[in-house]
C-alpha positions as CSV (number, residue, x, y, z in Angstrom):
1,M,-4.0,-68.1,2.9
2,R,-1.3,-66.9,4.4
3,I,-1.7,-63.4,5.6
4,L,1.4,-61.5,6.6
5,L,0.9,-57.7,8.9
6,I,4.2,-55.6,8.6
7,Y,4.8,-52.2,10.7
8,P,7.7,-50.6,8.5
9,P,11.2,-50.2,9.2
10,I,11.3,-46.5,10.3
11,T,13.3,-45.9,13.1
12,E,13.2,-43.9,16.3
13,E,15.8,-41.9,15.1
14,E,13.6,-40.8,12.1
15,V,10.8,-40.1,13.7
16,Y,12.2,-38.2,16.8
17,A,16.0,-37.1,15.6
18,Q,17.9,-36.0,18.6
19,Y,14.8,-36.8,21.2
20,S,14.8,-40.7,20.1
21,G,16.5,-41.4,23.7
22,A,13.7,-40.3,25.5
23,A,10.8,-41.7,22.6
24,P,8.1,-44.5,23.2
25,C,8.6,-47.6,21.6
26,L,4.8,-48.9,21.6
27,P,3.1,-51.7,19.7
28,P,1.1,-51.5,16.7
29,L,-2.3,-52.1,18.2
30,G,-3.7,-51.9,14.8
31,L,-2.2,-54.8,13.5
32,C,-3.1,-56.7,16.5
33,Y,-6.9,-56.0,15.8
34,L,-6.1,-57.0,12.0
35,G,-4.7,-60.0,13.1
36,K,-7.5,-60.9,15.6
37,Y,-10.0,-60.5,13.0
38,L,-8.4,-62.8,10.4
39,L,-7.3,-65.5,12.9
40,D,-11.1,-65.7,13.9
41,A,-12.0,-66.0,10.2
42,N,-9.6,-69.1,10.5
43,Y,-6.8,-67.7,8.4
44,D,-2.9,-68.3,9.0
45,V,-1.9,-64.6,9.8
46,K,2.0,-63.2,11.2
47,I,2.9,-60.0,12.1
48,I,6.3,-58.2,11.8
49,D,6.9,-55.5,14.0
50,C,10.4,-54.0,11.9
51,V,10.6,-50.8,14.7
52,A,10.4,-52.9,18.0
53,E,12.7,-56.0,16.2
54,R,14.7,-53.1,14.4
55,L,14.6,-54.8,11.0
56,G,16.0,-53.9,8.1
57,L,15.2,-54.5,4.5
58,Q,17.4,-57.2,3.9
59,E,16.2,-58.8,7.3
60,L,12.6,-58.6,6.3
61,R,13.0,-60.0,2.7
62,S,14.4,-63.2,4.4
63,R,11.4,-63.2,6.7
64,I,8.6,-62.4,4.1
65,V,10.6,-65.3,2.2
66,D,10.1,-67.6,4.5
67,Y,6.5,-67.2,4.9
68,S,5.6,-67.3,1.6
69,P,2.3,-65.2,2.2
70,T,-0.9,-64.8,0.0
71,V,-1.6,-61.0,1.3
72,V,0.7,-58.6,2.7
73,G,-0.7,-55.8,4.7
74,V,0.8,-52.7,5.7
75,S,0.0,-50.0,8.1
76,S,1.2,-46.9,7.8
77,T,1.1,-42.8,9.4
78,T,2.3,-40.1,7.2
79,V,5.9,-40.3,8.1
80,A,6.5,-43.6,7.9
81,F,4.7,-43.7,4.4
82,Y,8.1,-43.7,2.2
83,Y,9.0,-46.7,4.4
84,A,5.8,-48.4,4.0
85,T,6.4,-48.1,0.4
86,Q,9.9,-49.7,-0.1
87,V,8.1,-52.5,1.8
88,L,5.4,-52.8,-0.7
89,S,8.0,-52.6,-3.7
90,L,10.0,-55.5,-1.8
91,V,7.5,-57.4,-1.6
92,K,6.5,-57.0,-5.1
93,D,10.2,-57.7,-6.3
94,I,10.0,-61.2,-4.2
95,D,6.6,-62.5,-5.9
96,P,4.2,-59.9,-8.2
97,E,1.5,-62.1,-7.5
98,I,1.5,-61.4,-3.8
99,V,-1.7,-59.1,-3.3
100,T,0.1,-56.1,-1.1
101,V,-2.7,-54.1,0.5
102,L,-2.2,-50.3,2.7
103,G,-3.9,-49.0,5.5
104,G,-3.7,-46.6,8.0
105,A,-4.2,-42.6,8.4
106,H,-2.5,-41.7,5.3
107,L,-3.8,-43.8,2.8
108,T,-7.4,-42.7,4.0
109,A,-6.4,-39.0,3.7
110,F,-4.8,-39.4,0.5
111,H,-5.9,-42.7,-1.1
112,K,-5.7,-41.2,-4.9
113,E,-2.2,-39.7,-4.0
114,S,-1.0,-42.4,-2.3
115,M,-1.8,-45.2,-4.7
116,E,-0.3,-42.8,-7.7
117,E,3.0,-42.8,-5.9
118,C,3.3,-46.4,-5.1
119,E,2.6,-48.8,-7.8
120,S,3.0,-51.3,-5.7
121,I,0.0,-51.1,-3.4
122,D,-2.7,-53.5,-5.2
123,I,-5.3,-52.2,-2.5
124,G,-6.0,-49.1,-0.4
125,V,-8.1,-49.6,2.9
126,L,-10.3,-46.7,3.8
127,G,-11.1,-45.8,7.4
128,E,-11.1,-49.0,9.8
129,G,-9.9,-51.9,8.2
130,E,-10.8,-55.2,10.2
131,Q,-13.8,-56.6,8.4
132,T,-12.8,-54.9,5.2
133,L,-9.4,-56.7,5.2
134,V,-11.1,-60.1,6.3
135,D,-13.8,-59.3,3.5
136,I,-10.5,-58.4,1.1
137,V,-9.0,-61.9,1.8
138,R,-12.5,-63.6,1.4
139,A,-12.8,-62.3,-2.0
140,I,-9.1,-63.4,-3.3
141,E,-9.2,-66.7,-1.8
142,N,-13.1,-67.1,-3.5
143,G,-12.3,-65.7,-6.5
144,D,-14.9,-63.0,-6.4
145,S,-14.5,-59.2,-7.6
146,I,-13.1,-56.8,-5.4
147,D,-15.4,-54.5,-6.4
148,T,-17.9,-56.5,-3.7
149,V,-15.9,-55.0,-0.8
150,K,-16.5,-52.0,0.9
151,G,-14.2,-49.2,1.7
152,I,-11.0,-49.8,0.0
153,V,-9.4,-48.3,-3.6
154,H,-7.8,-50.7,-6.2
155,R,-6.3,-50.9,-9.5
156,Q,-8.4,-52.1,-13.0
157,D,-7.3,-51.8,-16.4
158,G,-5.3,-49.0,-15.1
159,N,-7.7,-47.0,-13.3
160,L,-8.5,-46.3,-9.6
161,I,-11.9,-48.0,-8.3
162,Q,-13.1,-46.8,-4.8
163,T,-15.7,-48.6,-4.0
164,E,-18.8,-47.7,-1.6
165,S,-17.6,-46.7,1.6
166,R,-17.8,-49.2,4.7
167,P,-19.9,-47.8,8.0
168,T,-17.8,-47.7,11.0
169,V,-18.4,-50.2,13.9
170,K,-21.4,-48.2,16.2
171,D,-20.6,-50.8,19.1
172,L,-17.3,-51.2,19.9
173,D,-17.9,-54.1,22.5
174,E,-18.3,-56.3,19.5
175,I,-14.8,-56.1,18.6
176,P,-12.7,-58.8,20.2
177,F,-9.3,-58.0,22.0
178,P,-6.4,-57.5,19.9
179,A,-4.1,-60.4,19.2
180,R,-1.1,-59.2,21.2
181,E,0.2,-62.6,21.3
182,L,1.3,-62.3,17.1
183,L,3.7,-59.2,18.2
184,P,7.2,-59.9,19.7
185,S,7.3,-59.8,23.2
186,L,6.1,-57.3,24.7
187,D,9.1,-56.7,26.8
188,T,10.7,-55.2,23.8
189,Y,8.2,-51.8,24.1
190,V,8.4,-49.2,26.5
191,H,6.4,-46.1,27.1
192,T,7.9,-42.4,27.2
193,A,6.8,-42.0,31.2
194,L,8.5,-45.5,32.0
195,R,11.6,-44.1,30.3
196,G,15.2,-44.2,32.8
197,K,12.9,-46.1,35.5
198,K,13.1,-49.8,36.3
199,K,11.7,-52.1,33.4
200,K,8.1,-52.6,33.6
201,L,6.1,-54.7,30.7
202,T,4.0,-52.2,28.9
203,T,1.5,-52.4,26.2
204,T,-1.1,-49.7,24.7
205,M,-4.8,-49.9,24.8
206,I,-7.5,-48.3,22.7
207,T,-10.9,-47.8,24.3
208,S,-12.6,-45.4,22.0
209,R,-12.7,-44.2,18.3
210,G,-13.3,-40.9,16.7
211,C,-13.2,-37.4,17.9
212,P,-16.0,-34.5,18.0
213,K,-13.7,-32.2,18.6
214,R,-12.1,-30.1,15.9
215,C,-8.7,-29.4,16.2
216,A,-7.1,-27.6,13.1
217,Y,-4.1,-29.8,13.0
218,C,-4.8,-33.6,14.3
219,D,-4.3,-36.3,11.5
220,Q,-6.9,-39.1,12.9
221,S,-9.8,-36.5,11.6
222,V,-9.7,-38.4,8.8
223,F,-11.3,-41.3,10.9
224,G,-14.7,-39.7,11.5
225,K,-15.9,-36.8,14.1
226,V,-18.5,-39.4,15.6
227,W,-17.1,-40.8,19.3
228,R,-17.7,-44.5,20.0
229,S,-16.4,-46.2,23.3
230,H,-15.9,-49.3,24.6
231,S,-18.3,-49.7,27.8
232,A,-16.5,-49.3,31.2
233,E,-16.8,-53.2,31.6
234,Y,-15.4,-53.8,28.6
235,V,-11.9,-51.9,29.2
236,F,-11.7,-53.4,32.4
237,S,-11.7,-57.1,31.3
238,E,-9.3,-56.2,28.7
239,M,-7.1,-54.8,31.4
240,K,-8.2,-57.8,33.7
241,S,-6.8,-60.2,30.3
242,L,-3.7,-58.2,30.3
243,K,-2.5,-58.8,33.7
244,E,-3.5,-62.5,34.0
245,D,-2.5,-63.4,30.3
246,F,0.6,-61.2,29.8
247,G,1.9,-59.8,33.5
248,V,1.4,-56.7,32.0
249,D,2.7,-53.6,34.4
250,F,1.6,-50.3,32.8
251,I,-0.8,-49.5,30.3
252,S,-0.7,-46.1,27.9
253,F,-4.8,-45.5,26.4
254,E,-3.7,-44.1,23.1
255,D,-7.5,-42.8,22.8
256,D,-7.4,-38.9,21.4
257,N,-9.4,-38.2,24.2
258,F,-9.5,-40.9,27.2
259,S,-11.6,-38.4,29.7
260,L,-14.6,-37.6,27.2
261,S,-17.1,-39.3,28.7
262,R,-16.2,-38.4,32.5
263,D,-19.2,-41.0,33.8
264,R,-17.4,-43.6,31.8
265,V,-13.9,-43.2,33.3
266,K,-15.5,-42.9,36.9
267,E,-17.5,-46.7,36.4
268,L,-13.8,-48.0,35.1
269,C,-12.1,-46.4,37.7
270,R,-14.7,-47.7,40.7
271,K,-14.1,-51.3,38.7
272,I,-10.4,-51.0,39.1
273,I,-10.6,-49.9,42.9
274,E,-13.3,-53.1,43.7
275,Y,-11.2,-55.5,42.2
276,P,-7.4,-54.4,42.3
277,L,-5.3,-55.2,38.9
278,D,-2.1,-53.7,39.9
279,I,-1.6,-52.1,36.6
280,G,-0.1,-48.5,36.4
281,W,-1.4,-46.6,33.4
282,A,-1.7,-43.1,31.8
283,C,-3.5,-41.2,29.2
284,S,-4.7,-38.2,27.2
285,G,-7.3,-36.1,28.1
286,R,-8.3,-32.0,27.5
287,A,-7.5,-29.9,30.8
288,D,-10.8,-28.4,30.6
289,N,-12.6,-31.9,30.9
290,V,-12.0,-33.0,34.1
291,D,-13.8,-32.6,38.0
292,E,-12.3,-33.6,41.3
293,E,-14.3,-36.8,41.7
294,M,-13.0,-38.2,38.4
295,L,-9.3,-37.4,39.1
296,K,-9.7,-38.7,42.8
297,L,-10.9,-42.0,41.2
298,M,-8.7,-42.2,38.8
299,K,-5.4,-41.6,40.9
300,K,-7.2,-44.2,43.4
301,A,-7.2,-46.7,40.3
302,G,-3.6,-46.6,39.1
303,C,-3.4,-43.7,36.8
304,E,-0.1,-42.0,37.1
305,S,-0.3,-39.3,34.5
306,I,-2.1,-37.6,32.0
307,Y,-0.8,-36.2,29.0
308,V,-2.6,-32.6,27.9
309,G,-2.7,-31.0,24.6
310,I,-1.9,-27.2,25.4
311,E,-0.2,-26.5,22.3
312,S,0.4,-22.7,22.6
313,G,0.2,-19.8,24.8
314,S,-1.1,-17.4,22.4
315,P,-4.8,-16.4,22.5
316,R,-4.6,-15.8,18.5
317,I,-3.0,-19.2,17.7
318,L,-5.5,-21.2,20.1
319,K,-8.2,-19.9,18.3
320,L,-6.5,-20.9,14.8
321,L,-5.9,-24.4,16.0
322,N,-9.7,-24.5,16.9
323,K,-8.9,-25.5,20.1
324,N,-12.1,-24.2,21.7
325,I,-10.0,-23.7,25.0
326,S,-8.5,-20.9,27.2
327,K,-5.5,-20.2,28.9
328,E,-7.3,-19.6,32.1
329,K,-9.1,-23.2,31.7
330,V,-5.5,-24.6,30.9
331,I,-4.2,-23.6,34.2
332,E,-7.6,-24.3,36.2
333,G,-7.5,-28.0,34.7
334,I,-3.7,-29.0,35.3
335,R,-4.2,-27.3,38.7
336,K,-6.9,-30.1,39.9
337,I,-4.8,-32.6,38.1
338,K,-1.9,-31.9,40.5
339,Q,-3.3,-31.3,43.5
340,N,-4.7,-35.1,42.8
341,R,-0.9,-36.4,42.9
342,I,-1.2,-37.1,39.0
343,R,1.5,-36.6,36.8
344,V,0.9,-34.2,33.9
345,L,2.4,-34.2,30.5
346,G,1.9,-31.2,28.0
347,S,2.4,-30.6,24.4
348,F,3.1,-27.6,22.3
349,I,3.3,-26.7,18.7
350,L,5.5,-24.4,17.4
351,G,5.5,-22.8,14.1
352,V,2.0,-22.9,13.3
353,P,1.3,-20.9,9.7
354,S,1.2,-17.2,10.1
355,E,2.7,-17.3,13.9
356,T,5.2,-15.0,15.0
357,K,8.4,-15.4,16.3
358,E,6.7,-13.3,19.6
359,E,4.3,-15.5,19.6
360,M,5.8,-18.3,20.0
361,A,8.3,-16.8,22.6
362,Q,4.9,-16.3,24.5
363,T,4.2,-20.2,24.4
364,L,7.7,-21.1,25.7
365,D,7.1,-18.6,28.6
366,Y,3.4,-19.8,29.2
367,A,4.7,-23.4,29.2
368,L,7.4,-22.0,31.8
369,T,4.8,-20.9,33.9
370,L,2.9,-24.5,34.2
371,P,3.6,-27.0,36.9
372,L,4.2,-29.9,34.3
373,D,6.4,-32.8,34.9
374,G,7.1,-33.6,31.4
375,V,6.7,-31.3,27.9
376,S,7.1,-31.8,23.9
377,F,8.0,-29.0,21.8
378,F,6.4,-30.0,18.5
379,I,7.3,-28.8,15.2
380,F,4.1,-28.0,13.2
381,T,3.2,-30.6,11.0
382,P,0.7,-29.7,8.2
383,Y,-1.1,-33.5,7.9
384,P,-3.0,-34.4,4.3
385,R,-6.8,-33.5,4.8
386,T,-6.2,-31.0,7.9
387,E,-7.7,-27.5,7.9
388,L,-4.1,-25.8,8.2
389,R,-2.4,-27.9,5.7
390,D,-4.2,-25.0,2.8
391,L,-2.8,-22.1,5.3
392,A,0.7,-23.7,5.5
393,F,1.0,-23.2,1.7
394,N,-0.2,-19.5,2.1
395,Y,2.3,-18.7,4.6
396,G,5.3,-20.6,3.7
397,K,6.7,-23.7,1.9
398,V,4.8,-27.2,2.3
399,S,7.0,-30.0,2.0
400,T,6.4,-32.7,-0.5
401,N,8.8,-35.7,1.3
402,W,6.8,-37.7,3.8
403,K,9.9,-38.4,5.5
404,D,10.0,-35.1,6.8
405,Y,7.0,-35.2,8.6
406,T,7.8,-35.4,11.9
407,G,7.3,-33.1,14.9
408,H,10.9,-33.4,15.8
409,P,12.8,-33.4,12.5
410,S,16.4,-33.9,12.2
411,G,16.8,-31.8,8.6
412,T,14.1,-30.3,6.5
413,L,11.1,-29.3,8.2
414,P,7.6,-30.6,6.9
415,Y,6.2,-26.9,6.7
416,I,8.7,-24.1,6.5
417,P,7.0,-20.7,7.7
418,D,7.6,-17.5,5.5
419,N,8.9,-15.1,8.4
420,I,11.3,-17.7,10.3
421,T,14.0,-19.9,9.1
422,Q,14.2,-23.7,9.4
423,D,17.3,-23.1,11.7
424,E,15.8,-20.4,13.5
425,L,12.7,-23.0,14.0
426,L,14.8,-25.9,15.2
427,A,17.0,-23.6,17.2
428,F,14.2,-22.7,19.0
429,Q,12.8,-26.2,19.8
430,E,15.5,-26.9,21.3
431,K,15.9,-23.9,23.3
432,A,12.6,-24.6,24.8
433,Y,13.3,-28.0,25.6
434,K,16.7,-26.7,27.5
435,R,15.0,-23.8,29.6
436,F,12.0,-25.9,30.5
437,L,14.2,-29.1,31.8
438,L,17.1,-27.4,33.0
439,R,15.1,-24.9,35.6
440,P,15.6,-25.9,39.0
441,S,12.3,-25.7,39.9
442,Y,11.6,-28.6,37.1
443,V,14.7,-30.8,38.7
444,L,13.3,-30.3,42.3
445,R,9.8,-31.3,41.4
446,Y,11.1,-34.2,39.7
447,L,13.1,-35.4,42.5
448,R,9.9,-35.1,44.5
449,N,8.4,-38.3,42.3
450,H,11.7,-39.9,41.3
451,S,14.8,-41.4,42.5
452,M,18.0,-39.9,42.1
453,L,18.7,-42.7,39.7
454,D,15.8,-41.8,37.8
455,L,17.3,-38.0,37.2
456,C,20.7,-39.5,36.5
457,N,19.4,-41.6,33.5
458,K,17.1,-38.3,32.4
459,G,20.0,-36.5,32.6
460,I,21.9,-38.5,30.2
461,L,19.3,-38.9,27.3
462,F,19.1,-34.7,28.2
463,L,23.2,-34.9,27.6
464,K,22.7,-37.0,24.1
465,A,20.0,-35.0,23.1
466,F,21.4,-31.8,23.0
467,Y,25.4,-31.7,23.8
468,F,26.4,-35.5,22.2
469,K,25.0,-34.9,18.7
470,K,26.1,-36.7,15.9
471,N,26.7,-33.7,13.8
472,N,28.2,-31.5,15.9
473,S,29.0,-29.2,13.3
474,E,25.3,-28.1,12.5
475,R,25.4,-27.1,16.1
476,R,22.8,-24.1,16.1
477,S,22.8,-20.9,18.0
478,I,20.2,-20.8,20.5
């Protein structure tokens, strides 16, 4: 039994369009968890990350043929679903007997639609997939009925069969460290915060699963509302392993809300301070979930930046997004973070269903008042099974092409409001970036924390994004 795990060949340009020069390239950690479970079950496993290795379908075909897998598993987000289906079709073209498995947020949210859309998917994995994939492989190996495997959807006699749901893992400390050794060299990956800086060996960690928040736009909500986390001791041990076994210099914690348990963060930071690892790190969190003690410990333990979801400057839109946070709380939280000399990166969403041009302008004006060290202005994306997807149909046109489902589209938007044209929305996104990044106050703030060389490197990325675009004939008026 040979199991091949593939992250599909979607390029940074296809996800981030003209902003791809400043985009991250992060390891597909989900595949590493799957790989570790399979390795521990004594199976032959290989991972191909088409993004990091910049593989096209022809190169991928050769790699698949050379490995001759029994099972091929593919992980896919919504925007990558089209490319995942191409991979699965390629596998079936090579050998129809290869069992194909697809997992990820998109399949979990739209399993019936996904299976109908792509006949090359034999089995879909719903939710957390580590033990599920092991059970699938064992059933195939032993000739058992696939119906005995919990948490899947599969084809049987022309029908789709969904099996009993699989309970989520309650004690995350039972999960082994992901098998990063199956990836290409870690020096092929880079975090956004390190773009333009001296090269650092970068990787990601996930220290919790699920999120109790009810943000109406989040595509990760399909994985459950119950928050579960690794202990501080487990997290420290994994960080220590990354330093000693891989030489990692920088870690991006990819949790939806890393600081949800402040006590856990404080305990982790105290361990790092007591036993220094010489690792920089970044995380995501809510501005209303920080305190002075935690931030001081985070800074001392190596935290370089916190990514904060701000989303809108309009109280009405914040309520619609179900953020449950006021602008005043955001300002207070960012002030605390900045006072502890930790960089703050903020995200905003433009073109929310029912949002007016005036409310978008309100969001931009609000962003310009905040002392942010970096910013993302995303176009609203109506992800499957999110609360705002239904509302989007009532206030505009929703794309049926999954390739459009990115917050930085190059062409057709995933959602076009009735009251704002596509060109107007894309133009406003570009205007927001320009107005934020070109301010003298921002440039001076950047120089206080970076070298002139860093600023020049960032400037080159800026020029490429806005003034040397590939299709200058479609330059939009701002």
